[in-house]
A tleap script that builds the chain and sets N, CA, C and O, in Angstrom:
source leaprc.protein.ff14SB
mol = sequence {
  NMET PRO ASP ALA ASP LEU ALA LYS PHE ALA
  SER ARG ALA TRP ILE ASN PRO PRO GLY GLY
  ALA GLU GLY SER THR LEU ALA SER ALA ALA
  THR ILE THR LEU SER HIE PRO VAL HIE LYS
  LEU THR GLY ALA VAL SER CYS THR THR ILE
  ASN PRO PRO PHE THR GLY PHE VAL GLY HIE
  VAL THR LEU VAL PRO THR GLY ALA ALA PRO
  PHE ALA THR GLY GLY ASN ILE ALA ALA ALA
  PHE THR ALA THR ALA ASN VAL PRO ILE ILE
  GLY TYR TYR ASP GLY SER LEU TRP TYR LEU
  CLYS
}
set mol.1.N position { 70.569 114.040 98.883 }
set mol.1.CA position { 71.422 114.426 99.990 }
set mol.1.C position { 71.837 113.170 100.757 }
set mol.1.O position { 71.002 112.287 100.957 }
set mol.2.N position { 73.111 113.055 101.200 }
set mol.2.CA position { 73.577 111.862 101.912 }
set mol.2.C position { 72.938 111.748 103.296 }
set mol.2.O position { 72.478 112.733 103.875 }
set mol.3.N position { 72.925 110.519 103.805 }
set mol.3.CA position { 72.409 110.250 105.149 }
set mol.3.C position { 73.269 110.996 106.159 }
set mol.3.O position { 74.478 110.770 106.217 }
set mol.4.N position { 72.679 111.876 106.950 }
set mol.4.CA position { 73.437 112.683 107.911 }
set mol.4.C position { 72.966 112.418 109.333 }
set mol.4.O position { 72.899 113.344 110.142 }
set mol.5.N position { 72.641 111.183 109.647 }
set mol.5.CA position { 72.203 110.817 110.987 }
set mol.5.C position { 73.410 110.817 111.920 }
set mol.5.O position { 74.208 109.879 111.903 }
set mol.6.N position { 73.548 111.864 112.734 }
set mol.6.CA position { 74.737 112.007 113.586 }
set mol.6.C position { 74.833 110.915 114.633 }
set mol.6.O position { 75.940 110.506 114.981 }
set mol.7.N position { 73.718 110.431 115.144 }
set mol.7.CA position { 73.771 109.349 116.131 }
set mol.7.C position { 74.329 108.080 115.497 }
set mol.7.O position { 75.116 107.363 116.115 }
set mol.8.N position { 73.916 107.807 114.255 }
set mol.8.CA position { 74.432 106.633 113.545 }
set mol.8.C position { 75.932 106.796 113.300 }
set mol.8.O position { 76.700 105.851 113.481 }
set mol.9.N position { 76.347 107.997 112.888 }
set mol.9.CA position { 77.769 108.260 112.670 }
set mol.9.C position { 78.555 108.068 113.960 }
set mol.9.O position { 79.601 107.418 113.960 }
set mol.10.N position { 78.056 108.630 115.060 }
set mol.10.CA position { 78.765 108.544 116.338 }
set mol.10.C position { 78.959 107.092 116.765 }
set mol.10.O position { 80.033 106.726 117.241 }
set mol.11.N position { 77.930 106.262 116.599 }
set mol.11.CA position { 78.062 104.864 117.019 }
set mol.11.C position { 79.048 104.114 116.138 }
set mol.11.O position { 79.771 103.249 116.634 }
set mol.12.N position { 79.099 104.417 114.854 }
set mol.12.CA position { 80.025 103.742 113.941 }
set mol.12.C position { 81.435 104.307 114.051 }
set mol.12.O position { 82.410 103.607 113.777 }
set mol.13.N position { 81.545 105.564 114.449 }
set mol.13.CA position { 82.856 106.214 114.556 }
set mol.13.C position { 83.468 106.000 115.935 }
set mol.13.O position { 84.557 106.503 116.212 }
set mol.14.N position { 82.776 105.257 116.805 }
set mol.14.CA position { 83.317 104.908 118.115 }
set mol.14.C position { 83.425 106.132 119.026 }
set mol.14.O position { 84.372 106.265 119.801 }
set mol.15.N position { 82.439 107.019 118.916 }
set mol.15.CA position { 82.397 108.210 119.752 }
set mol.15.C position { 81.517 107.899 120.959 }
set mol.15.O position { 80.437 107.327 120.818 }
set mol.16.N position { 81.986 108.279 122.139 }
set mol.16.CA position { 81.251 108.063 123.381 }
set mol.16.C position { 80.871 106.599 123.600 }
set mol.16.O position { 79.686 106.272 123.669 }
set mol.17.N position { 81.866 105.715 123.710 }
set mol.17.CA position { 81.562 104.302 123.959 }
set mol.17.C position { 80.980 104.133 125.355 }
set mol.17.O position { 81.078 105.048 126.173 }
set mol.18.N position { 80.382 102.993 125.642 }
set mol.18.CA position { 79.854 102.755 126.987 }
set mol.18.C position { 80.945 102.966 128.032 }
set mol.18.O position { 82.069 102.495 127.862 }
set mol.19.N position { 80.623 103.656 129.090 }
set mol.19.CA position { 81.598 103.900 130.151 }
set mol.19.C position { 82.418 105.155 129.932 }
set mol.19.O position { 83.269 105.476 130.761 }
set mol.20.N position { 82.193 105.878 128.842 }
set mol.20.CA position { 82.923 107.110 128.589 }
set mol.20.C position { 84.063 106.926 127.607 }
set mol.20.O position { 84.362 105.809 127.183 }
set mol.21.N position { 84.690 108.027 127.254 }
set mol.21.CA position { 85.729 108.023 126.234 }
set mol.21.C position { 87.088 107.586 126.761 }
set mol.21.O position { 87.906 107.068 126.001 }
set mol.22.N position { 87.341 107.786 128.058 }
set mol.22.CA position { 88.673 107.460 128.590 }
set mol.22.C position { 88.684 106.088 129.250 }
set mol.22.O position { 87.892 105.796 130.146 }
set mol.23.N position { 89.607 105.256 128.776 }
set mol.23.CA position { 89.775 103.930 129.349 }
set mol.23.C position { 90.726 103.956 130.527 }
set mol.23.O position { 91.157 105.023 130.964 }
set mol.24.N position { 91.047 102.810 131.029 }
set mol.24.CA position { 91.958 102.696 132.165 }
set mol.24.C position { 93.359 103.155 131.780 }
set mol.24.O position { 93.709 103.185 130.601 }
set mol.25.N position { 94.151 103.510 132.776 }
set mol.25.CA position { 95.547 103.872 132.556 }
set mol.25.C position { 96.313 102.611 132.179 }
set mol.25.O position { 96.182 101.575 132.831 }
set mol.26.N position { 97.116 102.709 131.116 }
set mol.26.CA position { 97.905 101.577 130.646 }
set mol.26.C position { 99.365 101.749 131.041 }
set mol.26.O position { 99.903 102.853 130.966 }
set mol.27.N position { 100.001 100.675 131.457 }
set mol.27.CA position { 101.443 100.688 131.722 }
set mol.27.C position { 102.154 100.412 130.405 }
set mol.27.O position { 101.751 99.519 129.659 }
set mol.28.N position { 103.206 101.167 130.114 }
set mol.28.CA position { 103.943 100.921 128.874 }
set mol.28.C position { 104.524 99.508 128.905 }
set mol.28.O position { 104.972 99.026 129.945 }
set mol.29.N position { 104.504 98.867 127.756 }
set mol.29.CA position { 104.982 97.486 127.621 }
set mol.29.C position { 105.267 97.253 126.141 }
set mol.29.O position { 104.924 98.088 125.304 }
set mol.30.N position { 105.885 96.137 125.820 }
set mol.30.CA position { 106.158 95.807 124.422 }
set mol.30.C position { 104.861 95.782 123.614 }
set mol.30.O position { 104.843 96.171 122.446 }
set mol.31.N position { 103.778 95.322 124.241 }
set mol.31.CA position { 102.466 95.300 123.609 }
set mol.31.C position { 101.449 95.928 124.547 }
set mol.31.O position { 101.369 95.563 125.720 }
set mol.32.N position { 100.674 96.870 124.030 }
set mol.32.CA position { 99.568 97.426 124.806 }
set mol.32.C position { 98.280 97.186 124.031 }
set mol.32.O position { 98.283 97.125 122.801 }
set mol.33.N position { 97.182 97.052 124.762 }
set mol.33.CA position { 95.885 96.799 124.151 }
set mol.33.C position { 94.919 97.912 124.536 }
set mol.33.O position { 94.715 98.192 125.718 }
set mol.34.N position { 94.335 98.535 123.538 }
set mol.34.CA position { 93.413 99.644 123.749 }
set mol.34.C position { 91.988 99.130 123.912 }
set mol.34.O position { 91.624 98.086 123.370 }
set mol.35.N position { 91.187 99.879 124.666 }
set mol.35.CA position { 89.769 99.549 124.804 }
set mol.35.C position { 88.877 100.768 124.594 }
set mol.35.O position { 87.663 100.627 124.444 }
set mol.36.N position { 89.462 101.954 124.583 }
set mol.36.CA position { 88.710 103.201 124.477 }
set mol.36.C position { 89.450 104.172 123.552 }
set mol.36.O position { 90.591 103.913 123.170 }
set mol.37.N position { 88.810 105.285 123.193 }
set mol.37.CA position { 89.463 106.268 122.332 }
set mol.37.C position { 90.599 107.024 123.011 }
set mol.37.O position { 91.464 107.577 122.332 }
set mol.38.N position { 90.608 107.054 124.354 }
set mol.38.CA position { 91.634 107.792 125.095 }
set mol.38.C position { 92.145 106.924 126.238 }
set mol.38.O position { 91.363 106.302 126.957 }
set mol.39.N position { 93.473 106.887 126.398 }
set mol.39.CA position { 94.107 106.204 127.530 }
set mol.39.C position { 95.282 107.046 128.005 }
set mol.39.O position { 95.972 107.669 127.198 }
set mol.40.N position { 95.511 107.066 129.325 }
set mol.40.CA position { 96.771 107.582 129.851 }
set mol.40.C position { 97.770 106.438 129.779 }
set mol.40.O position { 97.390 105.271 129.879 }
set mol.41.N position { 99.056 106.769 129.605 }
set mol.41.CA position { 100.107 105.776 129.458 }
set mol.41.C position { 101.234 106.092 130.426 }
set mol.41.O position { 101.801 107.184 130.384 }
set mol.42.N position { 101.565 105.140 131.304 }
set mol.42.CA position { 102.640 105.344 132.278 }
set mol.42.C position { 103.852 104.513 131.900 }
set mol.42.O position { 103.747 103.562 131.125 }
set mol.43.N position { 105.008 104.876 132.453 }
set mol.43.CA position { 106.219 104.089 132.266 }
set mol.43.C position { 107.034 104.507 131.063 }
set mol.43.O position { 106.679 105.428 130.327 }
set mol.44.N position { 108.159 103.788 130.882 }
set mol.44.CA position { 109.094 104.132 129.810 }
set mol.44.C position { 109.593 102.893 129.060 }
set mol.44.O position { 110.676 102.915 128.475 }
set mol.45.N position { 108.802 101.814 129.079 }
set mol.45.CA position { 109.157 100.610 128.342 }
set mol.45.C position { 108.798 100.818 126.874 }
set mol.45.O position { 107.727 101.339 126.562 }
set mol.46.N position { 109.684 100.416 125.982 }
set mol.46.CA position { 109.453 100.592 124.552 }
set mol.46.C position { 108.290 99.722 124.069 }
set mol.46.O position { 108.236 98.527 124.358 }
set mol.47.N position { 107.377 100.326 123.341 }
set mol.47.CA position { 106.217 99.624 122.792 }
set mol.47.C position { 106.449 99.388 121.298 }
set mol.47.O position { 106.812 100.310 120.569 }
set mol.48.N position { 106.237 98.149 120.849 }
set mol.48.CA position { 106.368 97.831 119.424 }
set mol.48.C position { 105.037 97.427 118.800 }
set mol.48.O position { 104.903 97.403 117.577 }
set mol.49.N position { 104.052 97.110 119.643 }
set mol.49.CA position { 102.750 96.676 119.127 }
set mol.49.C position { 101.622 97.305 119.937 }
set mol.49.O position { 101.622 97.262 121.167 }
set mol.50.N position { 100.669 97.887 119.229 }
set mol.50.CA position { 99.448 98.392 119.857 }
set mol.50.C position { 98.294 97.576 119.290 }
set mol.50.O position { 98.018 97.624 118.092 }
set mol.51.N position { 97.621 96.827 120.163 }
set mol.51.CA position { 96.459 96.066 119.718 }
set mol.51.C position { 95.258 97.005 119.633 }
set mol.51.O position { 94.956 97.711 120.594 }
set mol.52.N position { 94.571 97.019 118.488 }
set mol.52.CA position { 93.401 97.886 118.348 }
set mol.52.C position { 92.290 97.419 119.291 }
set mol.52.O position { 92.318 96.285 119.771 }
set mol.53.N position { 91.323 98.280 119.554 }
set mol.53.CA position { 90.285 97.952 120.523 }
set mol.53.C position { 89.327 96.853 120.093 }
set mol.53.O position { 88.725 96.193 120.940 }
set mol.54.N position { 89.177 96.647 118.800 }
set mol.54.CA position { 88.308 95.572 118.327 }
set mol.54.C position { 88.697 95.209 116.897 }
set mol.54.O position { 89.300 96.012 116.185 }
set mol.55.N position { 88.351 94.006 116.490 }
set mol.55.CA position { 88.635 93.532 115.137 }
set mol.55.C position { 87.935 94.432 114.127 }
set mol.55.O position { 86.753 94.746 114.272 }
set mol.56.N position { 88.668 94.838 113.119 }
set mol.56.CA position { 88.109 95.691 112.084 }
set mol.56.C position { 88.244 97.177 112.372 }
set mol.56.O position { 87.821 98.004 111.565 }
set mol.57.N position { 88.833 97.527 113.522 }
set mol.57.CA position { 88.992 98.944 113.863 }
set mol.57.C position { 89.920 99.640 112.880 }
set mol.57.O position { 90.989 99.125 112.552 }
set mol.58.N position { 89.512 100.801 112.417 }
set mol.58.CA position { 90.332 101.728 111.635 }
set mol.58.C position { 89.969 103.104 112.160 }
set mol.58.O position { 88.794 103.469 112.174 }
set mol.59.N position { 90.958 103.872 112.590 }
set mol.59.CA position { 90.634 105.201 113.086 }
set mol.59.C position { 91.683 105.766 114.017 }
set mol.59.O position { 92.823 105.303 114.061 }
set mol.60.N position { 91.264 106.791 114.769 }
set mol.60.CA position { 92.162 107.550 115.634 }
set mol.60.C position { 91.951 107.224 117.109 }
set mol.60.O position { 90.841 106.909 117.539 }
set mol.61.N position { 93.034 107.306 117.870 }
set mol.61.CA position { 92.983 107.235 119.330 }
set mol.61.C position { 93.946 108.284 119.878 }
set mol.61.O position { 94.787 108.819 119.154 }
set mol.62.N position { 93.804 108.563 121.160 }
set mol.62.CA position { 94.702 109.499 121.826 }
set mol.62.C position { 95.302 108.818 123.047 }
set mol.62.O position { 94.582 108.243 123.864 }
set mol.63.N position { 96.613 108.887 123.166 }
set mol.63.CA position { 97.326 108.401 124.346 }
set mol.63.C position { 97.940 109.609 125.036 }
set mol.63.O position { 98.496 110.485 124.374 }
set mol.64.N position { 97.845 109.665 126.355 }
set mol.64.CA position { 98.424 110.767 127.112 }
set mol.64.C position { 99.521 110.178 128.006 }
set mol.64.O position { 99.224 109.609 129.057 }
set mol.65.N position { 100.790 110.312 127.593 }
set mol.65.CA position { 101.891 109.712 128.352 }
set mol.65.C position { 102.245 110.552 129.583 }
set mol.65.O position { 102.188 111.781 129.553 }
set mol.66.N position { 102.610 109.863 130.656 }
set mol.66.CA position { 103.064 110.572 131.851 }
set mol.66.C position { 104.573 110.755 131.839 }
set mol.66.O position { 105.120 111.471 132.678 }
set mol.67.N position { 105.244 110.117 130.899 }
set mol.67.CA position { 106.697 110.225 130.767 }
set mol.67.C position { 107.092 110.113 129.307 }
set mol.67.O position { 106.243 110.155 128.416 }
set mol.68.N position { 108.380 109.970 129.071 }
set mol.68.CA position { 108.914 109.881 127.705 }
set mol.68.C position { 108.799 108.442 127.200 }
set mol.68.O position { 109.793 107.719 127.134 }
set mol.69.N position { 107.596 108.039 126.851 }
set mol.69.CA position { 107.355 106.669 126.405 }
set mol.69.C position { 107.847 106.476 124.972 }
set mol.69.O position { 107.428 107.204 124.072 }
set mol.70.N position { 108.737 105.497 124.749 }
set mol.70.CA position { 109.226 105.244 123.388 }
set mol.70.C position { 108.354 104.221 122.639 }
set mol.70.O position { 107.820 103.286 123.236 }
set mol.71.N position { 108.228 104.418 121.337 }
set mol.71.CA position { 107.547 103.485 120.451 }
set mol.71.C position { 108.549 103.104 119.365 }
set mol.71.O position { 109.246 103.963 118.825 }
set mol.72.N position { 108.618 101.807 119.047 }
set mol.72.CA position { 109.607 101.329 118.082 }
set mol.72.C position { 108.936 100.462 117.018 }
set mol.72.O position { 107.862 99.904 117.242 }
set mol.73.N position { 109.579 100.359 115.868 }
set mol.73.CA position { 109.089 99.481 114.810 }
set mol.73.C position { 109.387 98.030 115.202 }
set mol.73.O position { 110.097 97.773 116.174 }
set mol.74.N position { 108.846 97.107 114.448 }
set mol.74.CA position { 109.068 95.693 114.725 }
set mol.74.C position { 107.759 94.964 114.946 }
set mol.74.O position { 107.691 93.741 114.830 }
set mol.75.N position { 106.718 95.719 115.266 }
set mol.75.CA position { 105.377 95.153 115.411 }
set mol.75.C position { 104.474 95.854 114.411 }
set mol.75.O position { 104.610 95.677 113.200 }
set mol.76.N position { 103.545 96.655 114.935 }
set mol.76.CA position { 102.645 97.378 114.026 }
set mol.76.C position { 102.763 98.905 114.156 }
set mol.76.O position { 101.818 99.634 113.853 }
set mol.77.N position { 103.931 99.379 114.610 }
set mol.77.CA position { 104.217 100.811 114.674 }
set mol.77.C position { 104.934 101.194 113.377 }
set mol.77.O position { 105.965 100.610 113.043 }
set mol.78.N position { 104.393 102.172 112.647 }
set mol.78.CA position { 104.940 102.520 111.327 }
set mol.78.C position { 106.320 103.164 111.405 }
set mol.78.O position { 107.175 102.891 110.563 }
set mol.79.N position { 106.549 104.016 112.404 }
set mol.79.CA position { 107.833 104.716 112.525 }
set mol.79.C position { 108.139 104.941 114.002 }
set mol.79.O position { 107.240 105.194 114.804 }
set mol.80.N position { 109.412 104.845 114.345 }
set mol.80.CA position { 109.827 105.053 115.736 }
set mol.80.C position { 109.410 106.453 116.197 }
set mol.80.O position { 109.428 107.412 115.425 }
set mol.81.N position { 109.037 106.540 117.462 }
set mol.81.CA position { 108.516 107.793 118.010 }
set mol.81.C position { 108.751 107.794 119.511 }
set mol.81.O position { 108.544 106.772 120.165 }
set mol.82.N position { 109.177 108.913 120.066 }
set mol.82.CA position { 109.302 109.038 121.521 }
set mol.82.C position { 108.371 110.135 121.991 }
set mol.82.O position { 108.452 111.279 121.544 }
set mol.83.N position { 107.492 109.768 122.895 }
set mol.83.CA position { 106.506 110.701 123.417 }
set mol.83.C position { 107.140 111.676 124.402 }
set mol.83.O position { 108.167 111.382 125.013 }
set mol.84.N position { 106.519 112.823 124.542 }
set mol.84.CA position { 106.896 113.826 125.533 }
set mol.84.C position { 105.864 113.769 126.648 }
set mol.84.O position { 104.664 113.696 126.381 }
set mol.85.N position { 106.321 113.800 127.891 }
set mol.85.CA position { 105.415 113.723 129.030 }
set mol.85.C position { 104.313 114.769 128.932 }
set mol.85.O position { 104.565 115.937 128.635 }
set mol.86.N position { 103.100 114.331 129.186 }
set mol.86.CA position { 101.911 115.188 129.253 }
set mol.86.C position { 101.538 115.865 127.934 }
set mol.86.O position { 100.751 116.811 127.928 }
set mol.87.N position { 102.093 115.394 126.822 }
set mol.87.CA position { 101.708 115.891 125.500 }
set mol.87.C position { 100.966 114.744 124.802 }
set mol.87.O position { 101.564 113.705 124.522 }
set mol.88.N position { 99.687 114.922 124.522 }
set mol.88.CA position { 98.917 113.832 123.916 }
set mol.88.C position { 99.514 113.343 122.597 }
set mol.88.O position { 100.024 114.123 121.793 }
set mol.89.N position { 99.434 112.033 122.405 }
set mol.89.CA position { 99.851 111.376 121.166 }
set mol.89.C position { 98.581 111.065 120.389 }
set mol.89.O position { 97.660 110.443 120.918 }
set mol.90.N position { 98.532 111.490 119.156 }
set mol.90.CA position { 97.412 111.125 118.295 }
set mol.90.C position { 97.889 109.962 117.445 }
set mol.90.O position { 98.914 110.056 116.769 }
set mol.91.N position { 97.150 108.873 117.478 }
set mol.91.CA position { 97.498 107.702 116.697 }
set mol.91.C position { 96.416 107.382 115.690 }
set mol.91.O position { 95.228 107.414 116.013 }
set mol.92.N position { 96.825 107.073 114.470 }
set mol.92.CA position { 95.886 106.641 113.438 }
set mol.92.C position { 96.240 105.211 113.039 }
set mol.92.O position { 97.394 104.915 112.730 }
set mol.93.N position { 95.252 104.335 113.046 }
set mol.93.CA position { 95.445 102.937 112.665 }
set mol.93.C position { 94.728 102.699 111.340 }
set mol.93.O position { 93.533 102.966 111.216 }
set mol.94.N position { 95.463 102.194 110.353 }
set mol.94.CA position { 94.874 101.967 109.026 }
set mol.94.C position { 94.428 100.521 108.820 }
set mol.94.O position { 94.101 100.125 107.701 }
set mol.95.N position { 94.414 99.750 109.871 }
set mol.95.CA position { 94.043 98.342 109.781 }
set mol.95.C position { 95.236 97.424 109.841 }
set mol.95.O position { 95.083 96.218 110.038 }
set mol.96.N position { 96.445 97.986 109.671 }
set mol.96.CA position { 97.656 97.165 109.796 }
set mol.96.C position { 98.773 97.878 110.546 }
set mol.96.O position { 99.538 97.229 111.259 }
set mol.97.N position { 98.888 99.194 110.404 }
set mol.97.CA position { 99.960 99.946 111.080 }
set mol.97.C position { 99.405 101.153 111.823 }
set mol.97.O position { 98.394 101.738 111.434 }
set mol.98.N position { 100.106 101.515 112.920 }
set mol.98.CA position { 99.801 102.738 113.678 }
set mol.98.C position { 100.754 103.839 113.237 }
set mol.98.O position { 101.962 103.630 113.130 }
set mol.99.N position { 100.194 105.011 112.984 }
set mol.99.CA position { 100.960 106.209 112.668 }
set mol.99.C position { 100.778 107.164 113.837 }
set mol.99.O position { 99.669 107.627 114.103 }
set mol.100.N position { 101.869 107.456 114.533 }
set mol.100.CA position { 101.827 108.239 115.768 }
set mol.100.C position { 102.430 109.620 115.587 }
set mol.100.O position { 103.424 109.794 114.882 }
set mol.101.N position { 101.820 110.590 116.230 }
set mol.101.CA position { 102.352 111.948 116.209 }
set mol.101.C position { 102.031 112.631 117.515 }
set mol.101.O position { 102.391 113.792 117.708 }
savepdb mol mol.pdb
quit
């Protein structure tokens, strides 16, 4: 049977990081940098690059926009996307590109 240590999985899967799951509110900008699994996002500046929270990160994050935040290609965004206010964005990072929905 495979190792099913949930605490080990949680620490490796970046669940419940120190300080809680929600990071500080980020202002939209050409480049934003994540530090937690969840961030609120303000403003309407087009974002082309999302810096992952740490080197080697692969996985999901959630952004909660307060407005119609646009995301554009040109950095590490896989496809252009415009967020809807107060509708969470689920982002998956494969180590090189972000896939947003």
